N, CA, C and O atoms as a MOPAC input file, in Angstrom:
PM7 MOZYME 1SCF
protein

 N      0.80800 1    -1.19000 1     0.00000 1
 C      0.00000 1     0.00000 1     0.00000 1
 C      0.85400 1     1.25900 1     0.00000 1
 O      0.31300 1     2.35400 1     0.15100 1
 N      2.14700 1     1.14500 1    -0.16100 1
 C      3.00900 1     2.31700 1    -0.10400 1
 C      2.65100 1     3.32500 1    -1.18600 1
 O      2.93600 1     4.51200 1    -1.02900 1
 N      2.03300 1     2.88300 1    -2.28400 1
 C      1.64200 1     3.82200 1    -3.33100 1
 C      0.52500 1     4.74500 1    -2.86300 1
 O      0.32800 1     5.80900 1    -3.45000 1
 N     -0.21000 1     4.36600 1    -1.82100 1
 C     -1.27200 1     5.20800 1    -1.29300 1
 C     -0.76100 1     6.15800 1    -0.22400 1
 O     -1.46800 1     7.08900 1     0.16100 1
 N      0.43500 1     5.94400 1     0.25300 1
 C      1.00200 1     6.73600 1     1.33300 1
 C      1.56600 1     8.04000 1     0.79600 1
 O      2.15600 1     8.07900 1    -0.28300 1
 N      1.37500 1     9.11300 1     1.56800 1
 C      1.93400 1    10.40600 1     1.18700 1
 C      3.07200 1    10.82100 1     2.10000 1
 O      4.06300 1    11.37700 1     1.62800 1
 N      2.95500 1    10.56700 1     3.39700 1
 C      3.98900 1    10.98600 1     4.34100 1
 C      4.44000 1     9.84700 1     5.24400 1
 O      5.63600 1     9.65900 1     5.46300 1
 N      3.49000 1     9.09200 1     5.76500 1
 C      3.81300 1     8.00000 1     6.67300 1
 C      3.30100 1     6.70500 1     6.08800 1
 O      2.67300 1     6.69200 1     5.02900 1
 N      3.56900 1     5.63200 1     6.77300 1
 C      3.13600 1     4.31500 1     6.33800 1
 C      1.61000 1     4.23700 1     6.28600 1
 O      0.93100 1     4.66900 1     7.21700 1
 N      1.09100 1     3.70200 1     5.22600 1
 C     -0.35300 1     3.50300 1     5.05500 1
 C     -0.64800 1     2.01900 1     5.30100 1
 O     -0.08500 1     1.15200 1     4.63400 1
 N     -1.54800 1     1.72900 1     6.27700 1
 C     -1.84300 1     0.32900 1     6.55900 1
 C     -3.16700 1     0.17800 1     7.29800 1
 O     -3.68800 1     1.12800 1     7.88300 1
 N     -3.68900 1    -1.02700 1     7.25700 1
 C     -4.78500 1    -1.46300 1     8.12400 1
 C     -4.31900 1    -2.76500 1     8.75700 1
 O     -3.58600 1    -3.54000 1     8.14100 1
 N     -4.75400 1    -3.00100 1    10.00300 1
 C     -4.30000 1    -4.20300 1    10.69100 1
 C     -5.30200 1    -4.62400 1    11.75300 1
 O     -6.07400 1    -3.81300 1    12.26400 1
 N     -5.26900 1    -5.90900 1    12.07000 1
 C     -6.00800 1    -6.43200 1    13.22200 1
 C     -5.09000 1    -6.30100 1    14.42800 1
 O     -3.90000 1    -6.60800 1    14.35200 1
 N     -5.65000 1    -5.84300 1    15.54000 1
 C     -4.89400 1    -5.76100 1    16.77800 1
 C     -5.21800 1    -7.01700 1    17.57200 1
 O     -6.38400 1    -7.29800 1    17.85000 1
 N     -4.18600 1    -7.77400 1    17.93800 1
 C     -4.38100 1    -9.03500 1    18.65400 1
 C     -3.67800 1    -8.99400 1    20.00100 1
 O     -2.63000 1    -8.36900 1    20.16300 1
 N     -4.28100 1    -9.67000 1    20.94800 1
 C     -3.69800 1    -9.82700 1    22.27400 1
 C     -3.78000 1   -11.31000 1    22.61600 1
 O     -4.86800 1   -11.88500 1    22.65100 1
 N     -2.64200 1   -11.91800 1    22.86400 1
 C     -2.57900 1   -13.35800 1    23.13900 1
 C     -3.24700 1   -14.17400 1    22.03100 1
 O     -3.93000 1   -15.16100 1    22.30500 1
 N     -3.04600 1   -13.75700 1    20.77800 1
 C     -3.57800 1   -14.48100 1    19.62900 1
 C     -5.04300 1   -14.22800 1    19.32500 1
 O     -5.58100 1   -14.79900 1    18.37600 1
 N     -5.69700 1   -13.38500 1    20.10800 1
 C     -7.12000 1   -13.10000 1    19.90200 1
 C     -7.28300 1   -11.67700 1    19.37200 1
 O     -6.72600 1   -10.73300 1    19.93300 1
 N     -8.05000 1   -11.52700 1    18.28700 1
 C     -8.29400 1   -10.19500 1    17.72500 1
 C     -9.10900 1    -9.37700 1    18.72600 1
 O    -10.18500 1    -9.79200 1    19.15900 1
 N     -8.57700 1    -8.20900 1    19.08400 1
 C     -9.26800 1    -7.34800 1    20.05300 1
 C     -9.64500 1    -5.99400 1    19.45500 1
 O    -10.31000 1    -5.19100 1    20.10900 1
 N     -9.22700 1    -5.73800 1    18.22300 1
 C     -9.56200 1    -4.46200 1    17.60200 1
 C     -8.93500 1    -4.30600 1    16.23700 1
 O     -8.41800 1    -5.25800 1    15.65200 1
 N     -8.99100 1    -3.09000 1    15.74600 1
 C     -8.46100 1    -2.75700 1    14.42600 1
 C     -7.57600 1    -1.52400 1    14.52400 1
 O     -7.73100 1    -0.70400 1    15.42900 1
 N     -6.65600 1    -1.40500 1    13.59200 1
 C     -5.79000 1    -0.23300 1    13.52800 1
 C     -5.65900 1     0.18000 1    12.07100 1
 O     -5.74100 1    -0.64400 1    11.16000 1
 N     -5.45200 1     1.48000 1    11.87600 1
 C     -5.24800 1     1.96400 1    10.51700 1
 C     -4.50200 1     3.28700 1    10.53200 1
 O     -4.56800 1     4.05600 1    11.49200 1
 N     -3.80100 1     3.52300 1     9.45500 1
 C     -3.14900 1     4.80000 1     9.23900 1
 C     -3.27700 1     5.07500 1     7.75400 1
 O     -2.92500 1     4.23200 1     6.92900 1
 N     -3.77800 1     6.24400 1     7.41200 1
 C     -4.02900 1     6.57400 1     6.00900 1
 C     -2.79200 1     7.07500 1     5.26800 1
 O     -2.83800 1     7.29700 1     4.05800 1
 N     -1.69500 1     7.25200 1     5.98800 1
 C     -0.45700 1     7.65000 1     5.33600 1
 C     -0.39100 1     9.12000 1     4.97300 1
 O      0.38000 1     9.50100 1     4.09200 1
 N     -1.17600 1     9.94700 1     5.62600 1
 C     -1.18400 1    11.38300 1     5.33400 1
 C     -0.48900 1    12.19000 1     6.42100 1
 O     -0.65500 1    13.40900 1     6.47700 1
 N      0.28700 1    11.53900 1     7.29100 1
 C      1.01400 1    12.24300 1     8.33600 1
 C      0.32000 1    12.24600 1     9.68300 1
 O      0.90100 1    12.67900 1    10.67800 1
 N     -0.89200 1    11.77900 1     9.73000 1
 C     -1.62400 1    11.74700 1    10.99100 1
 C     -1.27000 1    10.52900 1    11.81600 1
 O     -0.53700 1     9.65300 1    11.35800 1
 N     -1.79300 1    10.47100 1    13.04100 1
 C     -1.48500 1     9.33000 1    13.91000 1
 C     -2.21100 1     8.06000 1    13.46000 1
 O     -3.15800 1     8.10800 1    12.67500 1
 N     -1.75300 1     6.95500 1    13.96800 1
 C     -2.43000 1     5.68400 1    13.75000 1
 C     -3.70600 1     5.68400 1    14.58100 1
 O     -3.70500 1     6.10000 1    15.74000 1
 N     -4.77500 1     5.22200 1    13.98800 1
 C     -6.05900 1     5.12200 1    14.69200 1
 C     -6.24100 1     3.67500 1    15.14900 1
 O     -6.18000 1     2.74300 1    14.34800 1
 N     -6.46800 1     3.50700 1    16.46300 1
 C     -6.64600 1     2.17000 1    17.02400 1
 C     -8.01100 1     2.11800 1    17.68400 1
 O     -8.36600 1     2.97700 1    18.49100 1
 N     -8.76500 1     1.09500 1    17.32400 1
 C    -10.09800 1     0.89300 1    17.90200 1
 C    -10.11700 1    -0.47600 1    18.59300 1
 O    -10.06900 1    -1.51700 1    17.93800 1
 N    -10.18700 1    -0.45300 1    19.93800 1
 C    -10.24100 1    -1.69100 1    20.71200 1
 C    -11.71000 1    -1.98000 1    21.00600 1
 O    -12.41500 1    -1.14900 1    21.57900 1
 N    -12.16600 1    -3.17500 1    20.60400 1
 C    -13.59100 1    -3.52900 1    20.71200 1
 C    -14.02800 1    -3.81700 1    22.15200 1
 O    -15.11200 1    -3.41000 1    22.57000 1
 N    -13.19500 1    -4.50900 1    22.89200 1
 C    -13.53400 1    -4.88600 1    24.26700 1
 C    -13.22400 1    -3.70200 1    25.19000 1
 O    -12.06400 1    -3.31300 1    25.32800 1
 N    -14.24500 1    -3.13200 1    25.81700 1
 C    -14.07600 1    -1.93400 1    26.65400 1
 C    -13.14500 1    -2.17500 1    27.83600 1
 O    -12.38200 1    -1.28500 1    28.21100 1
 N    -13.19800 1    -3.37300 1    28.43000 1
 C    -12.30300 1    -3.67900 1    29.55800 1
 C    -10.84500 1    -3.69300 1    29.10600 1
 O     -9.96600 1    -3.18800 1    29.80500 1
 N    -10.59800 1    -4.27100 1    27.94300 1
 C     -9.23500 1    -4.30600 1    27.41200 1
 C     -8.80400 1    -2.89500 1    27.01200 1
 O     -7.66200 1    -2.50300 1    27.25100 1
 N     -9.70100 1    -2.14300 1    26.41100 1
 C     -9.38800 1    -0.77700 1    25.98800 1
 C     -8.93200 1     0.07300 1    27.16200 1
 O     -8.08300 1     0.94900 1    26.99600 1
 N     -9.48000 1    -0.17000 1    28.34200 1
 C     -9.14600 1     0.62200 1    29.53100 1
 C     -7.73800 1     0.33100 1    30.06200 1
 O     -7.20700 1     1.09900 1    30.86400 1
 N     -7.14100 1    -0.76400 1    29.62200 1
 C     -5.80900 1    -1.11900 1    30.09600 1
 C     -4.75100 1    -0.09300 1    29.67400 1
 O     -3.73500 1     0.07100 1    30.34900 1
 N     -4.99500 1     0.58600 1    28.56800 1
 C     -4.05700 1     1.57400 1    28.03300 1
 C     -4.84500 1     2.77200 1    27.53700 1
 O     -6.02300 1     2.66100 1    27.19400 1
 N     -4.17400 1     3.92900 1    27.50300 1
 C     -4.80600 1     5.11800 1    26.91200 1
 C     -4.78300 1     4.95200 1    25.39700 1
 O     -4.06600 1     4.09900 1    24.87400 1
 N     -5.56300 1     5.76200 1    24.69800 1
 C     -5.60400 1     5.70100 1    23.22600 1
 C     -4.21200 1     5.92400 1    22.64300 1
 O     -3.81100 1     5.22600 1    21.71200 1
 N     -3.47700 1     6.88800 1    23.18300 1
 C     -2.14300 1     7.16100 1    22.64400 1
 C     -1.17400 1     6.00300 1    22.92700 1
 O     -0.27000 1     5.74900 1    22.13100 1
 N     -1.35800 1     5.30200 1    24.05200 1
 C     -0.50700 1     4.13800 1    24.34200 1
 C     -0.79500 1     3.00800 1    23.36300 1
 O      0.13400 1     2.35700 1    22.88400 1
 N     -2.08200 1     2.76100 1    23.05500 1
 C     -2.43200 1     1.73600 1    22.06600 1
 C     -1.82300 1     2.10000 1    20.71000 1
 O     -1.27600 1     1.23800 1    20.02300 1
 N     -1.91800 1     3.38500 1    20.32500 1
 C     -1.34800 1     3.84100 1    19.04600 1
 C      0.15900 1     3.60000 1    19.01900 1
 O      0.70500 1     3.12200 1    18.02400 1
 N      0.81800 1     3.93500 1    20.11700 1
 C      2.26800 1     3.75500 1    20.19700 1
 C      2.65300 1     2.28000 1    20.08300 1
 O      3.61400 1     1.93800 1    19.39500 1
 N      1.91400 1     1.42300 1    20.74800 1
 C      2.17800 1    -0.02400 1    20.69000 1
 C      2.04500 1    -0.52800 1    19.25900 1
 O      2.91400 1    -1.24600 1    18.76400 1
 N      0.95700 1    -0.14900 1    18.59900 1
 C      0.73100 1    -0.59900 1    17.21400 1
 C      1.82400 1    -0.06100 1    16.29500 1
 O      2.34400 1    -0.79800 1    15.45800 1
 N      2.17900 1     1.22300 1    16.44300 1
 C      3.23000 1     1.80000 1    15.60400 1
 C      4.56000 1     1.07700 1    15.80000 1
 O      5.24300 1     0.76600 1    14.82400 1
 N      4.93400 1     0.80800 1    17.04900 1
 C      6.20400 1     0.12300 1    17.31700 1
 C      6.21800 1    -1.27000 1    16.69100 1
 O      7.21000 1    -1.66800 1    16.08000 1
 N      5.12200 1    -2.00800 1    16.84200 1
 C      5.06300 1    -3.36100 1    16.27200 1
 C      5.07000 1    -3.32200 1    14.75200 1
 O      5.71900 1    -4.15100 1    14.11400 1
 N      4.35800 1    -2.37500 1    14.16900 1
 C      4.29300 1    -2.24000 1    12.71700 1
 C      5.67800 1    -1.94100 1    12.15500 1
 O      6.11700 1    -2.58100 1    11.19900 1
 N      6.36200 1    -0.97400 1    12.74700 1
 C      7.68000 1    -0.61500 1    12.24600 1
 C      8.70900 1    -1.70100 1    12.51500 1
 O      9.65900 1    -1.85000 1    11.74700 1
 N      8.53900 1    -2.46300 1    13.59100 1
 C      9.43000 1    -3.59300 1    13.87100 1
 C      9.30500 1    -4.63800 1    12.75700 1
 O     10.30900 1    -5.16900 1    12.28400 1
 N      8.06800 1    -4.92900 1    12.34200 1
 C      7.84200 1    -5.89100 1    11.25500 1
 C      8.39400 1    -5.36700 1     9.94000 1
 O      9.00400 1    -6.11600 1     9.17600 1
 N      8.18300 1    -4.08300 1     9.67400 1
 C      8.71000 1    -3.49800 1     8.44000 1
 C     10.23400 1    -3.55000 1     8.43700 1
 O     10.84200 1    -3.80000 1     7.39700 1
 N     10.85000 1    -3.31800 1     9.58200 1
 C     12.30600 1    -3.36500 1     9.68600 1
 C     12.81300 1    -4.77200 1     9.38700 1
 O     13.83000 1    -4.94200 1     8.71400 1
 N     12.09300 1    -5.78800 1     9.89400 1
 C     12.48500 1    -7.18300 1     9.60800 1
 C     12.44500 1    -7.45400 1     8.11200 1
 O     13.35500 1    -8.07000 1     7.55700 1
 N     11.37500 1    -6.98600 1     7.45900 1
 C     11.25500 1    -7.19800 1     6.00600 1
 C     12.34300 1    -6.45300 1     5.25300 1
 O     12.92200 1    -6.98200 1     4.30400 1
 N     12.62300 1    -5.22100 1     5.67400 1
 C     13.66300 1    -4.43100 1     5.02400 1
 C     15.02900 1    -5.07800 1     5.22600 1
 O     15.82500 1    -5.13200 1     4.28800 1
 N     15.31500 1    -5.56500 1     6.42100 1
 C     16.58500 1    -6.24100 1     6.69200 1
 C     16.73300 1    -7.49400 1     5.83900 1
 O     17.81700 1    -7.77300 1     5.32700 1
 N     15.64700 1    -8.25200 1     5.68300 1
 C     15.69800 1    -9.46100 1     4.84700 1
 C     15.99100 1    -9.09100 1     3.39700 1
 O     16.75100 1    -9.77700 1     2.71400 1
 N     15.38600 1    -8.01100 1     2.93600 1
 C     15.61200 1    -7.54900 1     1.55900 1
 C     17.06300 1    -7.08700 1     1.37800 1
 O     17.69800 1    -7.41300 1     0.37500 1
 N     17.57900 1    -6.33800 1     2.33700 1
 C     18.97000 1    -5.88300 1     2.26500 1
 C     19.93800 1    -7.05700 1     2.30700 1
 O     20.91800 1    -7.07900 1     1.56300 1
 N     19.67400 1    -8.03300 1     3.17100 1
 C     20.52700 1    -9.21400 1     3.27100 1
 C     20.55300 1    -9.96900 1     1.94500 1
 O     21.60400 1   -10.43900 1     1.50900 1
 N     19.40100 1   -10.08100 1     1.31600 1
 C     19.32900 1   -10.76000 1     0.01200 1
 C     20.15900 1   -10.00500 1    -1.02700 1
 O     20.87900 1   -10.62100 1    -1.81300 1
 N     20.06100 1    -8.67600 1    -1.03300 1
 C     20.82100 1    -7.86900 1    -1.99700 1
 C     22.32300 1    -7.95900 1    -1.74800 1
 O     23.10200 1    -8.06400 1    -2.69600 1
 N     22.73600 1    -7.91900 1    -0.48300 1
 C     24.15400 1    -8.03000 1    -0.14500 1
 C     24.68100 1    -9.39700 1    -0.57100 1
 O     25.74900 1    -9.49800 1    -1.17500 1
 N     23.93000 1   -10.43700 1    -0.25600 1
 C     24.33100 1   -11.79700 1    -0.62400 1
 C     24.47100 1   -11.92500 1    -2.14100 1
 O     25.41700 1   -12.54000 1    -2.63300 1
 N     23.53600 1   -11.35000 1    -2.86600 1
 C     23.57100 1   -11.40800 1    -4.33400 1
 C     24.82100 1   -10.71800 1    -4.88000 1
 O     25.48000 1   -11.23400 1    -5.78200 1
 N     25.14300 1    -9.53000 1    -4.31700 1
 C     26.31900 1    -8.83300 1    -4.81300 1
 C     27.59600 1    -9.58600 1    -4.46300 1
 O     28.54000 1    -9.60000 1    -5.25400 1
 N     27.63800 1   -10.21100 1    -3.29000 1
 C     28.82000 1   -10.99500 1    -2.91800 1
 C     28.99800 1   -12.20200 1    -3.84200 1
 O     30.12400 1   -12.64100 1    -4.08100 1
 N     27.90800 1   -12.73000 1    -4.35400 1
 C     27.99200 1   -13.85000 1    -5.30200 1
 C     28.43300 1   -13.36700 1    -6.68000 1
 O     29.11500 1   -14.08300 1    -7.41300 1
 N     28.03500 1   -12.14800 1    -7.01900 1
 C     28.25200 1   -11.61900 1    -8.36600 1
 C     29.62900 1   -10.95800 1    -8.54000 1
 O     30.23800 1   -11.05800 1    -9.60400 1
 N     30.11500 1   -10.28000 1    -7.47900 1
 C     31.33300 1    -9.48900 1    -7.58300 1
 C     32.31200 1    -9.85400 1    -6.46200 1
 O     31.97600 1   -10.59500 1    -5.53700 1
 N     33.51200 1    -9.32300 1    -6.56800 1
 C     34.47800 1    -9.44600 1    -5.48700 1
 C     34.53700 1    -8.08300 1    -4.81100 1
 O     34.79400 1    -7.07000 1    -5.46200 1
 N     34.30200 1    -8.06200 1    -3.51600 1
 C     34.28400 1    -6.81300 1    -2.76200 1
 C     35.41000 1    -6.84500 1    -1.73700 1
 O     35.63900 1    -7.85700 1    -1.07500 1
 N     36.10800 1    -5.72000 1    -1.61900 1
 C     37.22700 1    -5.68100 1    -0.69200 1
 C     37.38900 1    -4.28700 1    -0.10000 1
 O     36.86600 1    -3.30500 1    -0.62600 1
 N     38.11900 1    -4.22400 1     0.99800 1
 C     38.42800 1    -2.95000 1     1.63400 1
 C     39.92200 1    -2.69800 1     1.50700 1
 O     40.71500 1    -3.59000 1     1.20600 1
 N     40.26800 1    -1.43700 1     1.75100 1
 C     41.68000 1    -1.06200 1     1.70100 1
 C     42.11600 1    -0.51200 1     3.04500 1
 O     41.30100 1    -0.01600 1     3.82300 1
 N     43.41100 1    -0.60500 1     3.30700 1
 C     43.98600 1    -0.06700 1     4.53100 1
 C     44.10300 1     1.45100 1     4.41100 1
 O     44.21100 1     1.99400 1     3.31200 1
 N     44.07900 1     2.11600 1     5.55100 1
 C     44.29700 1     3.56400 1     5.56900 1
 C     43.05600 1     4.33000 1     6.00000 1
 O     41.92300 1     3.93800 1     5.72100 1
 N     43.31100 1     5.43700 1     6.69100 1
 C     42.21100 1     6.27500 1     7.20400 1
 C     41.29600 1     6.76600 1     6.08000 1
 O     40.07800 1     6.82100 1     6.24900 1
 N     41.88200 1     7.12100 1     4.93500 1
 C     41.07600 1     7.67100 1     3.83800 1
 C     40.10100 1     6.64400 1     3.25500 1
 O     39.16100 1     7.01600 1     2.55300 1
 N     40.31500 1     5.36800 1     3.53500 1
 C     39.44200 1     4.31000 1     3.02600 1
 C     38.53000 1     3.72000 1     4.09700 1
 O     37.77500 1     2.78600 1     3.82800 1
 N     38.60000 1     4.26100 1     5.30700 1
 C     37.83200 1     3.73200 1     6.43200 1
 C     36.32500 1     3.72600 1     6.12400 1
 O     35.75200 1     4.74100 1     5.72600 1
 N     35.69800 1     2.54600 1     6.32000 1
 C     34.25800 1     2.42200 1     6.10300 1
 C     33.85100 1     2.27000 1     4.64500 1
 O     32.66200 1     2.16200 1     4.34500 1
 N     34.82300 1     2.26100 1     3.73400 1
 C     34.51900 1     2.13400 1     2.30700 1
 C     34.88700 1     0.73800 1     1.81800 1
 O     35.68600 1     0.02900 1     2.43000 1
 N     34.28400 1     0.37500 1     0.71000 1
 C     34.65900 1    -0.89000 1     0.07500 1
 C     34.74800 1    -0.67000 1    -1.42200 1
 O     34.22000 1     0.30700 1    -1.95300 1
 N     35.41800 1    -1.58300 1    -2.08900 1
 C     35.65000 1    -1.48200 1    -3.52100 1
 C     35.11800 1    -2.74200 1    -4.18700 1
 O     35.07000 1    -3.81700 1    -3.58800 1
 N     34.72200 1    -2.57800 1    -5.43700 1
 C     34.09500 1    -3.68500 1    -6.15800 1
 C     34.92900 1    -4.03900 1    -7.37800 1
 O     35.26700 1    -3.17900 1    -8.19200 1
 N     35.25100 1    -5.31200 1    -7.48800 1
 C     35.86400 1    -5.84600 1    -8.69000 1
 C     34.77900 1    -6.66300 1    -9.37000 1
 O     34.35000 1    -7.69200 1    -8.84700 1
 N     34.33300 1    -6.20400 1   -10.53900 1
 C     33.27300 1    -6.90100 1   -11.26900 1
 C     33.85900 1    -8.14800 1   -11.90200 1
 O     34.68900 1    -8.07100 1   -12.80700 1
 N     33.41900 1    -9.28800 1   -11.41800 1
 C     33.98300 1   -10.52200 1   -11.96700 1
 C     33.16300 1   -11.05200 1   -13.13700 1
 O     33.62900 1   -11.91200 1   -13.88400 1
 N     31.95100 1   -10.54500 1   -13.29900 1
 C     31.13900 1   -10.93700 1   -14.43900 1
 C     30.87500 1   -12.42100 1   -14.48600 1
 O     30.65500 1   -13.05200 1   -13.45200 1
 N     30.89500 1   -12.97400 1   -15.65600 1
 C     30.60000 1   -14.40100 1   -15.85100 1
 C     31.87400 1   -15.23200 1   -15.86700 1
 O     32.07700 1   -16.05700 1   -16.75700 1
 N     32.71800 1   -15.01000 1   -14.88700 1
 C     33.95900 1   -15.78200 1   -14.84100 1
 C     33.71000 1   -17.12100 1   -14.15700 1
 O     32.71500 1   -17.31400 1   -13.45800 1
 N     34.61900 1   -18.01000 1   -14.37500 1
 C     34.53500 1   -19.32300 1   -13.72300 1
 C     34.91800 1   -19.18000 1   -12.25800 1
 O     35.55700 1   -18.19500 1   -11.89000 1
 N     34.54400 1   -20.13500 1   -11.41300 1
 C     34.95800 1   -20.08500 1   -10.00600 1
 C     36.47700 1   -20.04200 1    -9.84800 1
 O     36.99100 1   -19.41200 1    -8.92400 1
 N     37.19600 1   -20.71600 1   -10.75600 1
 C     38.65300 1   -20.73000 1   -10.68300 1
 C     39.21700 1   -19.34000 1   -10.96200 1
 O     40.14200 1   -18.89400 1   -10.28400 1
 N     38.65700 1   -18.65500 1   -11.96300 1
 C     39.10800 1   -17.30300 1   -12.29800 1
 C     38.79700 1   -16.34500 1   -11.16000 1
 O     39.61900 1   -15.49600 1   -10.81600 1
 N     37.62400 1   -16.47800 1   -10.58000 1
 C     37.23800 1   -15.62600 1    -9.44300 1
 C     38.19900 1   -15.84200 1    -8.27100 1
 O     38.60800 1   -14.88800 1    -7.60900 1
 N     38.55100 1   -17.09700 1    -8.02500 1
 C     39.47700 1   -17.41700 1    -6.93500 1
 C     40.84400 1   -16.79400 1    -7.20300 1
 O     41.48200 1   -16.26300 1    -6.29400 1
 N     41.28700 1   -16.86100 1    -8.45200 1
 C     42.58400 1   -16.27300 1    -8.82100 1
 C     42.54000 1   -14.75200 1    -8.65000 1
 O     43.51700 1   -14.15500 1    -8.19700 1
 N     41.42500 1   -14.12300 1    -9.00600 1
 C     41.27600 1   -12.67100 1    -8.84400 1
 C     41.33000 1   -12.29700 1    -7.36600 1
 O     41.97100 1   -11.31300 1    -6.99500 1
 N     40.66300 1   -13.07400 1    -6.52600 1
 C     40.67900 1   -12.81000 1    -5.08700 1
 C     42.09700 1   -12.95200 1    -4.53500 1
 O     42.51500 1   -12.17800 1    -3.67400 1
 N     42.82300 1   -13.93200 1    -5.02900 1
 C     44.20400 1   -14.12700 1    -4.57700 1
 C     45.07300 1   -12.93100 1    -4.96800 1
 O     45.92600 1   -12.50600 1    -4.18900 1
 N     44.86100 1   -12.38300 1    -6.17700 1
 C     45.63100 1   -11.21100 1    -6.61900 1
 C     45.26200 1    -9.97700 1    -5.79600 1
 O     46.13300 1    -9.18900 1    -5.42900 1
 N     43.99000 1    -9.81400 1    -5.51300 1
 C     43.55500 1    -8.67900 1    -4.69000 1
 C     44.17800 1    -8.78200 1    -3.30500 1
 O     44.62300 1    -7.77800 1    -2.75000 1
 N     44.21400 1    -9.98300 1    -2.74500 1
 C     44.79100 1   -10.19100 1    -1.41000 1
 C     46.27100 1    -9.81300 1    -1.37800 1
 O     46.78600 1    -9.43400 1    -0.32600 1
 N     46.95900 1    -9.90900 1    -2.50900 1
 C     48.38300 1    -9.57600 1    -2.57800 1
 C     48.63700 1    -8.07400 1    -2.73800 1
 O     49.77600 1    -7.62800 1    -2.59200 1
 N     47.61400 1    -7.30000 1    -3.03000 1
 C     47.78800 1    -5.84600 1    -3.16400 1
 C     48.25600 1    -5.28200 1    -1.82100 1
 O     47.71300 1    -5.64800 1    -0.77900 1
 N     49.25600 1    -4.39600 1    -1.83000 1
 C     49.79900 1    -3.89800 1    -0.55900 1
 C     48.77700 1    -3.14900 1     0.31400 1
 O     48.87800 1    -3.17100 1     1.54100 1
 N     47.81400 1    -2.49900 1    -0.30600 1
 C     46.84300 1    -1.74400 1     0.48900 1
 C     45.53100 1    -2.49800 1     0.70600 1
 O     44.60400 1    -1.95600 1     1.30800 1
 N     45.44000 1    -3.74200 1     0.22100 1
 C     44.21600 1    -4.53500 1     0.42200 1
 C     44.09100 1    -4.91400 1     1.88900 1
 O     45.08400 1    -5.22400 1     2.54700 1
 N     42.87800 1    -4.88600 1     2.39000 1
 C     42.65800 1    -5.21700 1     3.79100 1
 C     41.80600 1    -6.48200 1     3.88700 1
 O     42.33500 1    -7.57500 1     4.08500 1
 N     40.49300 1    -6.33400 1     3.74600 1
 C     39.58400 1    -7.48400 1     3.83700 1
 C     38.95700 1    -7.78700 1     2.48200 1
 O     38.54900 1    -6.87800 1     1.76000 1
 N     38.88400 1    -9.04200 1     2.15100 1
 C     38.05400 1    -9.44600 1     1.01600 1
 C     36.72100 1    -9.82400 1     1.65100 1
 O     36.60900 1   -10.83800 1     2.34000 1
 N     35.71800 1    -8.99400 1     1.40900 1
 C     34.43900 1    -9.15100 1     2.09400 1
 C     33.75600 1   -10.47100 1     1.77100 1
 O     32.98300 1   -10.98500 1     2.57900 1
 N     34.03900 1   -11.02800 1     0.58600 1
 C     33.46000 1   -12.31300 1     0.20800 1
 C     33.91500 1   -13.43500 1     1.13600 1
 O     33.22300 1   -14.44100 1     1.28900 1
 N     35.09100 1   -13.25300 1     1.75800 1
 C     35.65300 1   -14.28000 1     2.62700 1
 C     35.31400 1   -14.06100 1     4.09800 1
 O     35.75300 1   -14.82000 1     4.96200 1
 N     34.52900 1   -13.01600 1     4.37900 1
 C     34.16000 1   -12.66800 1     5.74300 1
 C     32.73900 1   -13.16500 1     6.04900 1
 O     31.97600 1   -13.46500 1     5.13000 1
 N     32.38800 1   -13.25100 1     7.33200 1
 C     30.99800 1   -13.56800 1     7.66700 1
 C     30.07700 1   -12.47700 1     7.10700 1
 O     30.48600 1   -11.32500 1     6.96100 1
 N     28.86600 1   -12.84100 1     6.80600 1
 C     27.92200 1   -11.91500 1     6.17300 1
 C     27.76000 1   -10.62900 1     6.97300 1
 O     27.65000 1    -9.55500 1     6.38200 1
 N     27.74300 1   -10.71100 1     8.29900 1
 C     27.53900 1    -9.49300 1     9.08900 1
 C     28.68400 1    -8.49700 1     8.92700 1
 O     28.45500 1    -7.29200 1     9.03100 1
 N     29.89900 1    -8.95800 1     8.67500 1
 C     31.03400 1    -8.06000 1     8.45400 1
 C     30.85700 1    -7.33400 1     7.12500 1
 O     31.00500 1    -6.11400 1     7.05600 1
 N     30.54100 1    -8.07700 1     6.07800 1
 C     30.30600 1    -7.46300 1     4.76900 1
 C     29.12400 1    -6.50400 1     4.83100 1
 O     29.16300 1    -5.42100 1     4.24700 1
 N     28.09000 1    -6.90000 1     5.53100 1
 C     26.86600 1    -6.10500 1     5.65900 1
 C     27.17900 1    -4.72000 1     6.23900 1
 O     26.63100 1    -3.71800 1     5.78100 1
 N     28.05400 1    -4.66500 1     7.24200 1
 C     28.39700 1    -3.39200 1     7.88500 1
 C     29.06200 1    -2.42100 1     6.90900 1
 O     28.85200 1    -1.21100 1     7.00300 1
 N     29.85400 1    -2.93700 1     5.98100 1
 C     30.47900 1    -2.06700 1     4.99500 1
 C     29.49600 1    -1.67000 1     3.90000 1
 O     29.49900 1    -0.52800 1     3.43900 1
 N     28.66500 1    -2.60100 1     3.49000 1
 C     27.81700 1    -2.39000 1     2.32800 1
 C     26.51500 1    -1.66700 1     2.63200 1
 O     25.93900 1    -1.03500 1     1.74600 1
 N     26.04700 1    -1.75000 1     3.86000 1
 C     24.77900 1    -1.12100 1     4.23700 1
 C     25.06500 1    -0.14700 1     5.36300 1
 O     25.39200 1    -0.55500 1     6.47700 1
 N     24.94500 1     1.13200 1     5.07500 1
 C     25.21300 1     2.14400 1     6.09200 1
 C     24.11700 1     2.09800 1     7.14500 1
 O     22.96800 1     1.77800 1     6.84000 1
 N     24.46900 1     2.41600 1     8.36800 1
 C     23.55700 1     2.37100 1     9.52400 1
 C     23.12200 1     0.95300 1     9.85700 1
 O     22.06500 1     0.75100 1    10.45500 1
 N     23.94100 1    -0.04500 1     9.46600 1
 C     23.57800 1    -1.43200 1     9.77500 1
 C     24.03300 1    -1.80100 1    11.15800 1
 O     23.81700 1    -2.93000 1    11.59800 1

């Protein structure tokens, strides 16, 4: 529904407590607050309207963050399969990485390219040889 959103996330959702639907939530994506309607009056009294809105917003954005992280992880993994990525030593290169486009080379050619990059005097890490979280930190800012 992002195409309907103008400023904030546009969504409708069921509000559940212990697996039971207790109300509905919605945000039209025009910059206003999330609207939460709790059907059971006793449950509604447990929190103020703004507290229910805050809870729904936090959970909604937590789920969106999970989806975004999964998408970023997939993209990082794809680039690591497609190219050779490496870092260089020195303050001027801190936090940066470089890409060697390996294209449609054979695994043997890619391995030879990585070996040559590793021999460069200013080469630091070959991100393809690191755990995914290390590569992720270089490739995705604010990770």
